[in-house]
NUGU-701327 format. One record per residue: residue number from 1; y, x, z of N, C-alpha, C, O, CB in turn. Coordinates in steps of 0.001 Angstrom, whole numbers. Glycine has a CB too. Example, Ala and Ser with C-alpha at 12.3 -4.5 7.8 and 13.67 -1.06 7.14 Angstrom:
residues 2
> 1,-5690,13190,7800,-4500,12300,7800,-3300,13200,7800,-3319,14236,8465,-4473,11308,9046
> 2,-2250,12850,7080,-1060,13670,7140,30,12900,7870,1138,13409,8039,-598,14084,5725
//
This chain:
residues 118
> 1,-1170,852,0,0,0,0,1239,902,0,1436,1699,917,-5,-972,1230
> 2,2051,768,-1017,3237,1619,-1105,4419,941,-420,4526,-285,-382,3577,1935,-2580
> 3,5296,1774,116,6487,1272,772,7613,2272,611,7402,3439,280,6219,988,2255
> 4,8820,1777,856,10018,2600,822,10612,2592,2228,10808,1527,2812,11052,2079,-248
> 5,10895,3762,2767,11502,3839,4090,12999,3602,3951,13704,4372,3298,11214,5213,4767
> 6,13478,2523,4576,14907,2200,4541,15660,2884,5682,16801,3317,5517,15111,682,4616
> 7,15005,2973,6842,15594,3632,8014,14476,4257,8821,13352,3756,8856,16416,2628,8887
> 8,14808,5366,9471,13861,6022,10363,14668,6619,11512,15614,7377,11298,13014,7124,9610
> 9,14272,6261,12742,14995,6709,13933,14009,7325,14912,12957,6748,15190,15766,5533,14597
> 10,14351,8498,15433,13524,9173,16435,14261,9110,17760,15439,9461,17840,13214,10660,16028
> 11,13560,8658,18813,14195,8523,20128,14678,9894,20605,14111,10918,20223,13206,7900,21162
> 12,15725,9919,21440,16277,11193,21913,15247,12107,22573,15379,13330,22508,17386,10926,22883
> 13,14224,11532,23206,13200,12365,23847,12059,12729,22883,11111,13409,23275,12631,11641,25070
> 14,12152,12279,21630,11165,12610,20613,9849,11857,20729,8930,12106,19949,10891,14051,20660
> 15,9739,10942,21683,8476,10238,21920,8196,9144,20894,7043,8928,20521,8482,9637,23300
> 16,9229,8456,20439,9053,7284,19577,9781,7445,18248,10855,8042,18175,9548,6028,20287
> 17,9169,6898,17202,9822,6823,15894,9792,5367,15469,8734,4740,15439,9118,7752,14827
> 18,10958,4837,15140,11087,3448,14719,11536,3436,13270,12501,4107,12904,12088,2664,15625
> 19,10831,2666,12442,11131,2648,11012,11341,1236,10498,10785,266,11013,10017,3316,10233
> 20,12165,1157,9462,12355,-74,8702,11795,227,7313,12284,1114,6614,13895,-534,8653
> 21,10762,-524,6924,10042,-260,5684,10105,-1457,4748,10025,-2607,5182,8591,101,5977
> 22,10251,-1170,3453,10261,-2219,2436,9025,-2050,1556,8703,-942,1125,11574,-2168,1579
> 23,8337,-3160,1295,7104,-3154,507,7358,-3821,-844,7306,-5047,-946,5955,-3877,1268
> 24,7634,-3023,-1885,7933,-3584,-3212,6799,-4424,-3777,7045,-5398,-4488,8250,-2472,-4177
> 25,5550,-4057,-3466,4395,-4802,-4005,4188,-6151,-3318,3367,-6956,-3758,3128,-3968,-3864
> 26,4923,-6394,-2256,4783,-7644,-1508,6120,-8379,-1450,6606,-8731,-375,4260,-7368,-80
> 27,6697,-8600,-2615,7978,-9308,-2743,9082,-8667,-1909,9945,-9363,-1374,7812,-10762,-2332
> 28,9056,-7338,-1799,10067,-6589,-1045,10123,-6976,426,11177,-6898,1056,11424,-6796,-1665
> 29,8988,-7391,967,8897,-7695,2399,9387,-6490,3195,9089,-5346,2851,7435,-8068,2804
> 30,10132,-6752,4248,10649,-5676,5098,10052,-5825,6489,10131,-6888,7104,12212,-5699,5159
> 31,9453,-4740,6974,8902,-4750,8325,9597,-3679,9155,10080,-2673,8635,7366,-4521,8304
> 32,9633,-3926,10455,10274,-3018,11403,9276,-2746,12514,8690,-3679,13063,11615,-3615,11969
> 33,9075,-1480,12852,8119,-1180,13901,8084,285,14262,8779,1115,13676,6762,-1623,13493
> 34,7250,579,15248,7071,1944,15731,5972,2619,14926,4884,2066,14767,6734,1961,17244
> 35,6254,3808,14420,5262,4530,13630,4024,4842,14462,4120,5193,15638,5862,5823,13072
> 36,2869,4708,13833,1557,5004,14410,1073,3958,15414,88,4189,16115,1596,6343,15078
> 37,1752,2815,15491,1336,1749,16396,1361,421,15644,2123,254,14692,2252,1694,17654
> 38,529,-516,16075,343,-1774,15357,1550,-2707,15398,1867,-3352,14399,-835,-2485,15914
> 39,2228,-2783,16546,3272,-3793,16699,4352,-3617,15631,4781,-2502,15337,3895,-3717,18105
> 40,4770,-4726,15070,5892,-4741,14130,6409,-6170,14020,5779,-7118,14487,5467,-4187,12727
> 41,7551,-6295,13401,8090,-7611,13093,8593,-7560,11657,8615,-6497,11037,9235,-8026,14095
> 42,8992,-8700,11138,9434,-8791,9750,10859,-9317,9686,11294,-10090,10540,8494,-9695,8935
> 43,11570,-8884,8666,12963,-9280,8497,13128,-10791,8408,14076,-11342,8966,13537,-8632,7259
> 44,12217,-11464,7716,12356,-12917,7578,12155,-13628,8909,12787,-14652,9166,11360,-13449,6552
> 45,11286,-13099,9752,11086,-13693,11083,12336,-13488,11934,12795,-14414,12604,9844,-13071,11788
> 46,12883,-12281,11907,14111,-12018,12661,15255,-12901,12177,16010,-13453,12977,14504,-10541,12545
> 47,15372,-13025,10862,16450,-13836,10293,16338,-15285,10750,17341,-15909,11096,16426,-13763,8759
> 48,15131,-15815,10751,14907,-17189,11183,15210,-17348,12675,15869,-18305,13084,13461,-17611,10885
> 49,14728,-16412,13474,14924,-16480,14922,16391,-16341,15307,16887,-17070,16167,14110,-15400,15610
> 50,17079,-15405,14668,18483,-15121,15016,19463,-15977,14226,20665,-15957,14489,18793,-13652,14778
> 51,18945,-16732,13253,19781,-17560,12382,20847,-16724,11681,22032,-17059,11677,20443,-18683,13188
> 52,20386,-15625,11089,21245,-14715,10332,20557,-14408,9003,19394,-14755,8797,21536,-13396,11137
> 53,21290,-13757,8111,20638,-13276,6891,19670,-12164,7288,19785,-11602,8377,21693,-12765,5831
> 54,18726,-11846,6419,17776,-10785,6732,18499,-9466,6998,18168,-8752,7944,16769,-10615,5589
> 55,19476,-9149,6170,20224,-7895,6332,20936,-7851,7689,20888,-6836,8384,21252,-7731,5190
> 56,21589,-8946,8062,22285,-8994,9358,21298,-8940,10525,21564,-8291,11537,23142,-10269,9457
> 57,20174,-9613,10386,19170,-9634,11451,18573,-8244,11663,18383,-7815,12801,18057,-10644,11122
> 58,18283,-7551,10584,17773,-6180,10688,18785,-5302,11406,18441,-4568,12332,17458,-5602,9290
> 59,20031,-5386,10969,21076,-4548,11550,21222,-4818,13048,21314,-3882,13842,22413,-4789,10834
> 60,21245,-6096,13434,21395,-6433,14852,20206,-5922,15657,20385,-5338,16726,21542,-7952,15033
> 61,18998,-6137,15151,17795,-5726,15870,17766,-4211,16063,17533,-3729,17171,16540,-6189,15120
> 62,18000,-3470,14997,17972,-2009,15078,19107,-1501,15970,18895,-612,16795,18079,-1386,13667
> 63,20297,-2055,15811,21424,-1634,16654,21151,-1914,18128,21441,-1080,18986,22712,-2345,16219
> 64,20597,-3080,18418,20261,-3410,19809,19233,-2421,20361,19350,-1979,21504,19718,-4858,19908
> 65,18236,-2076,19560,17231,-1107,20002,17886,242,20294,17694,805,21372,16126,-945,18935
> 66,18648,751,19352,19244,2085,19484,20310,2154,20569,20606,3231,21087,19844,2511,18168
> 67,20888,1003,20913,21918,952,21954,21360,471,23289,22101,-8,24148,23057,43,21517
> 68,20053,603,23451,19395,327,24732,19530,-1118,25193,19671,-1390,26386,19952,1231,25786
> 69,19486,-2036,24241,19545,-3459,24555,18176,-4119,24439,18034,-5306,24733,20537,-4156,23639
> 70,17169,-3362,24013,15808,-3868,23877,14920,-3128,24876,15070,-1922,25073,15278,-3693,22410
> 71,14003,-3850,25500,13051,-3235,26424,11789,-2878,25638,11189,-3723,24973,12718,-4195,27627
> 72,11410,-1616,25732,10239,-1094,25037,9104,-959,26047,9300,-447,27149,10549,278,24349
> 73,7923,-1421,25663,6724,-1265,26486,5878,-155,25873,5564,-188,24683,5911,-2612,26586
> 74,5517,820,26689,4613,1887,26269,3328,1708,27067,3321,1869,28288,5247,3323,26492
> 75,2241,1375,26375,949,1186,27035,142,2474,26925,-12,3048,25848,168,-10,26410
> 76,-372,2911,28086,-1215,4102,28115,-2576,3758,28695,-2714,2909,29575,-549,5225,28932
> 77,-3568,4448,28169,-4923,4412,28727,-5364,5858,28829,-5255,6624,27871,-5928,3546,27837
> 78,-5857,6221,29988,-6281,7598,30243,-5173,8579,29864,-5429,9631,29279,-7569,7920,29461
> 79,-3938,8213,30210,-2739,9030,30011,-2388,9272,28534,-1633,10193,28220,-2923,10353,30699
> 80,-2935,8446,27630,-2632,8555,26209,-1967,7253,25749,-2427,6161,26080,-3926,8850,25378
> 81,-879,7384,24983,-199,6196,24455,-1100,5531,23421,-1517,6158,22447,1187,6568,23827
> 82,-1394,4251,23647,-2254,3511,22724,-1519,2378,22007,-1990,1878,20986,-3440,2950,23473
> 83,-365,1975,22542,404,906,21908,1841,953,22396,2114,1344,23531,-223,-475,22200
> 84,2755,548,21523,4178,474,21844,4707,-809,21224,4387,-1123,20078,4968,1739,21322
> 85,5521,-1557,21977,6121,-2766,21432,7392,-3099,22192,7695,-2502,23226,5133,-3943,21491
> 86,8121,-4056,21663,9350,-4539,22286,9045,-5877,22940,8341,-6714,22374,10514,-4668,21241
> 87,9584,-6069,24144,9342,-7313,24864,10655,-7947,25307,11647,-7263,25559,8439,-7064,26074
> 88,10629,-9260,25394,11746,-10003,25975,11409,-10437,27392,12277,-10928,28115,12097,-11227,25111
> 89,10145,-10259,27800,9703,-10725,29110,8760,-9708,29757,7542,-9876,29711,9010,-12094,28987
> 90,9318,-8656,30358,8460,-7632,30954,7554,-8154,32066,6455,-7635,32257,9308,-6526,31492
> 91,7995,-9163,32792,7165,-9718,33870,5885,-10322,33294,4810,-10177,33877,7952,-10790,34673
> 92,6001,-10995,32157,4812,-11562,31510,3876,-10447,31040,2656,-10600,31091,5219,-12458,30315
> 93,4432,-9347,30590,3599,-8216,30149,2764,-7690,31320,1580,-7391,31166,4484,-7075,29559
> 94,3387,-7584,32471,2696,-7088,33667,1579,-8060,34069,498,-7650,34492,3699,-6897,34841
> 95,1871,-9343,33927,912,-10378,34308,-419,-10214,33570,-1480,-10496,34127,1496,-11762,34029
> 96,-359,-9758,32317,-1572,-9638,31507,-2088,-8200,31407,-2993,-7916,30622,-1309,-10174,30120
> 97,-1522,-7314,32189,-1950,-5918,32192,-3386,-5791,32692,-3752,-6382,33707,-1011,-5073,33060
> 98,-4188,-5022,31978,-5573,-4786,32359,-5647,-3620,33351,-4731,-2800,33422,-6441,-4498,31108
> 99,-6732,-3554,34108,-6880,-2518,35131,-6860,-1101,34568,-6428,-172,35250,-8160,-2733,35883
> 100,-7321,-925,33333,-7357,425,32755,-6089,779,31980,-6035,1812,31312,-8553,557,31841
> 101,-5071,-77,32069,-3815,142,31351,-2691,510,32311,-2619,18,33438,-3433,-1105,30549
> 102,-1829,1375,31837,-581,1674,32531,533,1248,31585,588,1698,30440,-466,3211,32933
> 103,1415,386,32061,2549,-54,31250,3812,618,31760,4144,544,32943,2699,-1602,31282
> 104,4496,1266,30856,5789,1864,31177,6851,1110,30401,6700,851,29207,5818,3394,30840
> 105,7911,765,31079,9023,39,30465,10203,983,30358,10561,1663,31320,9399,-1235,31285
> 106,10802,1018,29180,11879,1973,28959,12849,1434,27919,12604,417,27269,11318,3334,28519
> 107,13959,2152,27785,14908,1903,26714,14786,3030,25693,14106,4027,25941,16365,1793,27263
> 108,15430,2874,24570,15371,3858,23502,15760,5258,23989,15155,6250,23584,16277,3435,22361
> 109,16764,5333,24852,17242,6638,25319,16297,7301,26318,16569,8408,26782,18602,6485,25947
> 110,15194,6638,26651,14215,7202,27565,14352,6730,29003,13473,6986,29826,14310,8672,27533
> 111,15449,6040,29315,15644,5530,30679,14520,4554,31006,14227,3646,30229,17040,4838,30832
> 112,13896,4750,32159,12765,3922,32589,13245,2732,33410,14265,2805,34095,11763,4756,33405
> 113,12502,1646,33331,12714,485,34176,11586,477,35192,10433,740,34849,12760,-850,33342
> 114,11909,182,36418,10887,140,37469,10388,-1292,37618,11071,-2147,38181,11451,674,38825
> 115,9205,-1533,37114,8551,-2831,37248,7114,-2550,37630,6491,-1638,37087,8646,-3685,35922
> 116,6588,-3315,38550,5223,-3083,38999,4420,-4366,38998,4956,-5460,39176,5217,-2469,40384
> 117,3138,-4210,38795,2211,-5346,38837,2164,-5889,40268,2077,-5134,41236,776,-4926,38349
> 118,2224,-7205,40370,2194,-7826,41707,827,-8351,42023,613,-8905,43101,3210,-8955,41810
//
């Protein structure tokens, strides 16, 4: 599957890479996500949710991420990162945390949030 990288951002601590990719073979579908991890979203979904054009929705989402307005979840198992995603509800993430998982909550700049399983 071929794609064109529209944007690529590396977190200040070098841990995360976030990309905006366009897929010409799939009607120019645009996806946004963390490299090497499954989680992603699509421009059309963001546009619908935010009630903006796709271009405006992408810009807002990426700007919010880079300006530490989005909470990032880093899931580790056996001290290895296995998944990364963005959440709007960190408490719900903790609720479904498995015993063999460690969830770290952070912002793009690396600042950690202190949240613990209850």
